[in-house]
TIROKOL-653748 format. One record per residue (C-alpha): residue number from 0; residue in three letters; x, y, z. Coordinates in steps of 0.25 Angstrom, whole numbers, plus 5000, padded with zeros to 4 digits. Layout:
N
NUM, ALA, X, Y, Z
...
This chain:
148
0, MET, 4868, 4978, 4781
1, LYS, 4864, 4992, 4784
2, LYS, 4854, 4988, 4794
3, THR, 4864, 4979, 4801
4, HIS, 4874, 4990, 4802
5, SER, 4863, 4999, 4809
6, ALA, 4860, 4988, 4818
7, TRP, 4874, 4986, 4823
8, ARG, 4876, 5001, 4825
9, PHE, 4863, 5001, 4833
10, ILE, 4868, 4990, 4842
11, LEU, 4882, 4996, 4843
12, ALA, 4876, 5009, 4847
13, ALA, 4867, 5002, 4857
14, PHE, 4879, 4995, 4863
15, TRP, 4887, 5008, 4865
16, ALA, 4875, 5014, 4871
17, VAL, 4873, 5003, 4881
18, LEU, 4888, 5003, 4884
19, ALA, 4888, 5018, 4887
20, MET, 4876, 5017, 4896
21, ALA, 4883, 5006, 4904
22, PHE, 4895, 5015, 4906
23, ILE, 4886, 5027, 4910
24, GLY, 4879, 5018, 4920
25, ALA, 4892, 5012, 4926
26, GLY, 4897, 5026, 4928
27, SER, 4885, 5030, 4937
28, ALA, 4885, 5018, 4946
29, HIS, 4886, 5020, 4961
30, ALA, 4896, 5014, 4970
31, ALA, 4887, 5008, 4981
32, PRO, 4891, 5014, 4994
33, PRO, 4894, 5004, 5005
34, LYS, 4886, 5002, 5017
35, PHE, 4894, 5012, 5025
36, CYS, 4888, 5023, 5016
37, ALA, 4874, 5018, 5019
38, PRO, 4865, 5028, 5026
39, THR, 4862, 5019, 5038
40, THR, 4877, 5019, 5041
41, PHE, 4880, 5034, 5040
42, SER, 4884, 5038, 5054
43, LEU, 4891, 5050, 5060
44, SER, 4899, 5051, 5073
45, GLY, 4904, 5062, 5082
46, SER, 4899, 5071, 5093
47, VAL, 4894, 5082, 5083
48, ALA, 4884, 5072, 5076
49, ASP, 4873, 5078, 5084
50, GLN, 4877, 5093, 5082
51, PHE, 4870, 5102, 5073
52, TRP, 4877, 5103, 5059
53, ASN, 4881, 5118, 5061
54, ASN, 4890, 5112, 5073
55, VAL, 4896, 5101, 5065
56, THR, 4909, 5105, 5058
57, PRO, 4914, 5098, 5045
58, ASN, 4925, 5091, 5053
59, GLN, 4915, 5085, 5063
60, TRP, 4906, 5081, 5052
61, ALA, 4918, 5074, 5045
62, LYS, 4921, 5067, 5058
63, MET, 4907, 5062, 5060
64, LEU, 4906, 5054, 5047
65, SER, 4909, 5040, 5047
66, ALA, 4922, 5035, 5040
67, ASN, 4914, 5031, 5028
68, TRP, 4908, 5044, 5025
69, GLN, 4914, 5058, 5021
70, ASP, 4910, 5072, 5018
71, ASN, 4921, 5077, 5009
72, GLY, 4921, 5092, 5008
73, PHE, 4909, 5093, 5018
74, HIS, 4899, 5096, 5008
75, PHE, 4889, 5086, 5014
76, TYR, 4892, 5092, 5028
77, GLY, 4889, 5106, 5023
78, ARG, 4876, 5101, 5016
79, VAL, 4871, 5094, 5028
80, ARG, 4874, 5106, 5037
81, GLN, 4866, 5115, 5027
82, ARG, 4854, 5106, 5024
83, GLY, 4853, 5096, 5035
84, PRO, 4846, 5105, 5046
85, ASP, 4835, 5108, 5036
86, ALA, 4833, 5093, 5034
87, GLY, 4833, 5090, 5049
88, ILE, 4848, 5086, 5049
89, ASN, 4853, 5094, 5060
90, THR, 4865, 5086, 5064
91, PRO, 4875, 5075, 5059
92, SER, 4867, 5065, 5067
93, ASP, 4854, 5069, 5060
94, LEU, 4861, 5067, 5046
95, GLU, 4866, 5053, 5051
96, SER, 4852, 5050, 5055
97, GLU, 4846, 5054, 5042
98, ILE, 4856, 5048, 5033
99, ARG, 4854, 5034, 5040
100, LYS, 4839, 5035, 5036
101, GLY, 4843, 5038, 5022
102, THR, 4842, 5030, 5009
103, PRO, 4855, 5029, 5000
104, LYS, 4854, 5029, 4985
105, PRO, 4863, 5033, 4973
106, GLU, 4863, 5047, 4971
107, GLY, 4865, 5047, 4955
108, THR, 4879, 5051, 4954
109, PRO, 4889, 5040, 4954
110, ASN, 4894, 5036, 4968
111, ARG, 4884, 5046, 4975
112, TRP, 4874, 5042, 4984
113, GLN, 4863, 5048, 4992
114, ILE, 4856, 5045, 5005
115, ASN, 4842, 5050, 5005
116, LEU, 4838, 5055, 5018
117, PRO, 4824, 5055, 5024
118, ILE, 4823, 5070, 5023
119, LEU, 4815, 5076, 5012
120, SER, 4816, 5090, 5006
121, SER, 4803, 5098, 5004
122, GLY, 4803, 5093, 4990
123, GLY, 4804, 5078, 4995
124, GLN, 4818, 5076, 4992
125, PRO, 4826, 5068, 5002
126, LEU, 4839, 5074, 5008
127, ARG, 4850, 5066, 5002
128, VAL, 4864, 5063, 5007
129, ILE, 4873, 5062, 4995
130, TYR, 4886, 5054, 4996
131, ASP, 4897, 5048, 4987
132, TYR, 4903, 5034, 4988
133, ASP, 4912, 5030, 4977
134, GLY, 4914, 5016, 4980
135, SER, 4929, 5016, 4981
136, LYS, 4937, 5008, 4991
137, ASN, 4938, 5019, 5002
138, ALA, 4926, 5027, 4998
139, LYS, 4918, 5034, 5008
140, CYS, 4904, 5039, 5007
141, SER, 4906, 5054, 5004
142, LEU, 4894, 5063, 5008
143, VAL, 4891, 5073, 4997
144, THR, 4879, 5082, 5001
145, LEU, 4865, 5082, 5007
146, SER, 4855, 5086, 4998
147, TYR, 4840, 5085, 4994
């Protein structure tokens, strides 16, 4: 009887462990972004798209973004102005061109995605556009940061 009791405790413990892993795994799932979040569809508009970053205001940047993209708080804008020129991204049009060449993949945080640009750091790391997409009905692709 003692062996049977131990076996059942082991089976029950294994069941709870599998169940816990299933819940942990479910919490980290990514809501796959729609096609309008694909790098190949990223586009900017406006007469200042070919201006150097130091001539583009946050308001102009916000108006350039297509209706499906947003930059809440302008953190991304600040990062691209700061880091872009060192990576050869001197204008919003340069950014658009590089994003369109990029490769999207999950970033690691739920609902966070990255587009790896074909620009490498001195250590060989790709420049990444990080954005969120939560999958809700009216969700937009929300630019987060530009980082290696």
